C-alpha positions in Angstrom: -0.2 0.0 0.0 2.3 2.7 -1.5 1.5 6.3 -0.8 1.3 8.3 -4.2 1.1 11.9 -3.0 4.4 14.0 -2.1 4.8 14.3 1.7 1.8 12.1 2.3 4.1 9.9 4.2 7.5 10.7 5.6 9.6 7.8 7.3 12.2 9.0 10.0 14.8 6.7 11.3 18.7 7.0 12.6 21.7 4.3 11.8 24.9 4.2 13.9 28.3 3.8 11.9 31.3 2.0 13.0 34.1 3.7 11.3 37.5 5.3 11.7 37.6 8.7 11.1 38.6 12.0 12.7 37.3 15.8 13.3 39.7 18.7 13.6 39.4 20.9 16.7 41.1 23.8 16.9 42.9 24.3 20.3 45.3 27.3 20.9 45.4 28.3 17.2 46.3 24.7 15.8 44.2 22.1 14.5 44.4 18.9 16.4 42.8 15.6 14.9 40.2 13.7 17.2 39.5 10.3 16.2 36.1 9.3 15.8 34.7 5.9 16.1 31.0 6.3 16.1 28.7 8.7 14.3 24.9 8.3 13.3 22.9 9.5 10.7 19.2 10.5 10.6 17.4 10.3 7.6 13.8 11.2 6.0 12.3 9.8 3.2 9.4 10.4 1.6 7.3 7.5 0.6 5.4 8.8 -2.7 8.3 9.6 -4.5 11.2 7.8 -2.9 13.1 10.9 -2.7 15.3 11.4 0.5 14.1 14.7 1.9 17.2 15.4 4.3 19.4 14.0 6.8 21.5 14.9 10.1 24.7 13.7 10.8 25.0 13.0 14.4 28.7 12.9 16.2 27.2 10.3 18.5 26.3 6.2 18.8 23.0 7.8 20.7 21.1 10.5 19.0 18.9 12.9 21.0 15.8 14.6 20.2 17.7 17.6 19.3 19.2 15.5 16.1 15.8 14.4 15.1 14.6 18.0 14.9 17.7 19.0 13.0 16.7 16.5 10.4 13.4 17.8 10.4 14.7 21.2 9.9 16.9 20.3 6.8 13.6 19.5 5.2 12.4 23.2 5.6 15.8 24.8 5.2 17.1 25.3 1.9 20.0 22.9 0.7 22.9 24.1 -0.9 25.7 21.8 -2.2 28.9 21.5 -0.2 32.2 23.0 -1.6 33.7 19.8 -2.3 37.4 19.5 -0.8 37.7 15.5 -1.5 39.5 14.6 -4.7 37.6 13.2 -7.4 34.2 13.7 -6.0 31.6 15.8 -7.5 27.6 15.8 -7.8 26.2 14.6 -11.1 23.9 16.8 -12.9 20.6 17.6 -11.4 21.6 15.7 -8.0 20.2 17.7 -5.1 17.4 17.6 -2.4 13.8 18.7 -2.9 14.7 21.8 -0.3 17.4 23.3 -2.3 16.0 22.7 -6.1 12.6 23.4 -5.4 11.7 26.3 -2.8 8.3 25.3 -2.9 8.5 22.0 -1.7 9.4 23.8 1.8 6.1 24.5 2.0 4.1 21.3 1.7 2.5 20.0 4.6 3.3 16.6 6.4 0.3 13.9 6.0 1.9 11.2 8.6 5.2 11.0 9.8 6.2 7.4 10.7 9.1 6.6 13.2 10.1 3.8 15.7 9.9 3.8 19.6 13.5 4.8 19.9 13.6 7.5 23.1 14.6 10.3 20.8 11.3 9.6 18.8 9.0 9.8 21.7 10.5 13.1 23.3 8.0 15.8 23.9 9.6 18.2 21.9 9.3 16.0 18.7 5.9 14.8 19.1 4.7 18.6 19.9 6.8 19.8 16.3 5.2 17.1 14.6 1.6 17.5 15.9 1.3 21.1 16.8 3.4 22.8 14.7 3.2 20.8 11.6 -0.2 19.4 12.1 0.9 15.8 11.0 -0.1 12.5 12.2 2.4 11.2 14.4 2.9 7.4 14.1 5.3 5.5 16.1 4.2 2.1 14.8 4.5 -1.5 16.4 7.4 -2.2 18.5 9.9 -4.3 17.0 8.5 -3.9 13.5 11.0 -2.5 11.2 9.5 -3.9 8.1 6.7 -1.1 8.5 9.4 1.3 7.6 10.9 -0.5 5.2 11.6 2.7 2.7 13.7 4.4 5.1 15.9 1.1 6.0 16.6 0.9 2.1 17.8 4.5 2.4 20.5 3.5 4.4 22.0 1.0 2.6 22.1 3.8 -0.1 24.0 5.7 2.4 26.2 2.5 3.4 28.3 3.2 0.1 30.0 5.9 1.8 31.1 4.1 4.8 31.4 0.7 6.2 32.6 -1.3 9.3 36.4 -1.2 9.1 38.2 -4.5 10.3 40.1 -2.5 12.9 36.9 -1.5 14.8 36.1 -4.9 15.6 37.4 -7.6 17.9 36.4 -9.4 21.0 39.6 -9.4 22.9 43.1 -7.8 23.2 44.2 -10.9 21.3 41.7 -11.0 18.4 44.0 -10.5 14.9 41.4 -8.1 13.7 41.7 -5.9 16.6 43.5 -2.3 16.0 46.8 -2.6 17.3 48.2 0.3 19.9 50.7 1.7 17.5 47.8 2.4 15.2 45.3 3.6 17.6 47.6 6.4 18.5 47.6 7.4 14.9 44.7 9.8 13.7 42.7 8.0 11.0 43.1 9.4 7.4 39.6 9.7 6.7 38.3 13.1 8.0 34.8 14.2 9.1 34.5 16.3 6.5 35.4 14.0 4.0 32.8 11.6 5.5 30.1 14.5 5.2 30.9 15.1 1.7 30.7 11.1 0.7 27.2 11.1 2.4 25.8 14.4 0.9 27.1 13.4 -2.7 25.7 9.9 -2.5 22.2 10.8 -1.2 22.0 13.7 -3.7 23.0 11.4 -6.5 20.4 8.6 -5.3 17.5 11.5 -5.9 18.4 12.3 -9.5 19.3 8.7 -10.7 16.4 7.0 -12.9 14.7 4.1 -10.6 13.0 0.9 -12.1 10.3 0.9 -9.5 9.3 4.6 -10.4 9.1 3.5 -14.5 12.4 4.9 -15.3 11.9 8.3 -13.2 14.2 9.8 -10.8 12.8 10.5 -7.3 13.2 14.0 -7.9 11.6 13.8 -11.5 8.3 12.7 -9.6 8.8 15.5 -6.9 9.0 18.3 -10.0 5.9 16.6 -11.6 3.8 16.6 -8.5 4.7 20.3 -7.6 3.6 21.1 -10.9 0.4 19.1 -11.4 -1.1 17.9 -8.1 -3.0 19.7 -5.6 -0.8 19.4 -2.4 -1.5 21.0 0.9 0.9 23.8 1.9 1.2 26.0 4.8 0.2 29.8 5.1 3.1 32.2 4.8 2.2 33.3 8.5 2.6 29.5 9.8 5.6 29.0 7.9 7.4 31.3 10.2 6.4 29.0 13.3 7.7 25.9 11.7 11.3 26.6 12.9 11.5 23.6 15.3 14.7 24.0 17.0 13.5 27.3 18.7 11.7 26.2 21.3 9.7 28.2 23.9 8.0 27.1 27.4 5.8 29.0 30.2 8.3 28.9 33.3 7.9 29.9 37.1 10.0 33.1 38.2 11.7 32.0 41.2 13.4 34.1 44.3 14.7 33.2 47.4 14.2 36.7 49.1 16.1 35.5 52.6 19.0 34.3 50.6 19.5 37.8 48.8 19.5 36.2 45.4 18.6 37.7 42.1 15.4 36.1 40.8 15.6 33.2 38.3 14.2 30.8 36.0 15.0 27.1 35.2 14.7 26.3 31.4 15.8 23.1 30.1 17.6 22.2 33.3 19.6 25.6 33.2 19.3 28.5 35.3 19.3 31.7 33.9 19.3 35.0 36.1 18.5 38.7 35.1 19.5 42.0 35.9 15.6 43.1 37.3 
């Protein structure tokens, strides 16, 4: 039962990567390579057109609610091609994401958003963003049933072309021959985080522009373009679009003041205390 309309059903999920990479951190004016062994990619895919709407690369093995919201935000923000630094890497013609190629796609309303029962998915802010801001159906599905989100699972297969599990990251004991040696563990990996980000962006953008057999020889972007021009798709009003910035959050809080301790009034917002001059 495949959905046909663009944005009628969108699937979100994330996958952990075991890899050997490094990020460069500036310390005292010098760039120091910091080894990374675990990152996660959060993906969003439309079912009607098979297009990959957006993604977010989280530098952790366990994505948080903010990582889910950042992936959500990538659908509403304009995508721009990266300034590729990796030799031999380039975007194929017409490759990209709907948010960058078709500005009107950023205003299309979601119908149903499918996620699994991961803790980062059932967070209050994620549910609030989907139901109260997007006015979409929030579907967590049946626990331990990944086949109900098989399209986003297939998208990970596309992303895996850019990374895989290196032999040096496996091993059950210090005597395992596949385990990374102590000498190599002190060396920064040759593959940088920037290279990984570029490969992912090119791989996913290239898939969107590649003709697919199950789409009748059309590419996912071909179907998006066709539906945007011919189909009656629900769109958000200009006024409501300003409220779709799901990483800008507000809350009603209580002003607290210990007058006997002679402290200034403060509020607690997301477990952080904020004081004012008043």
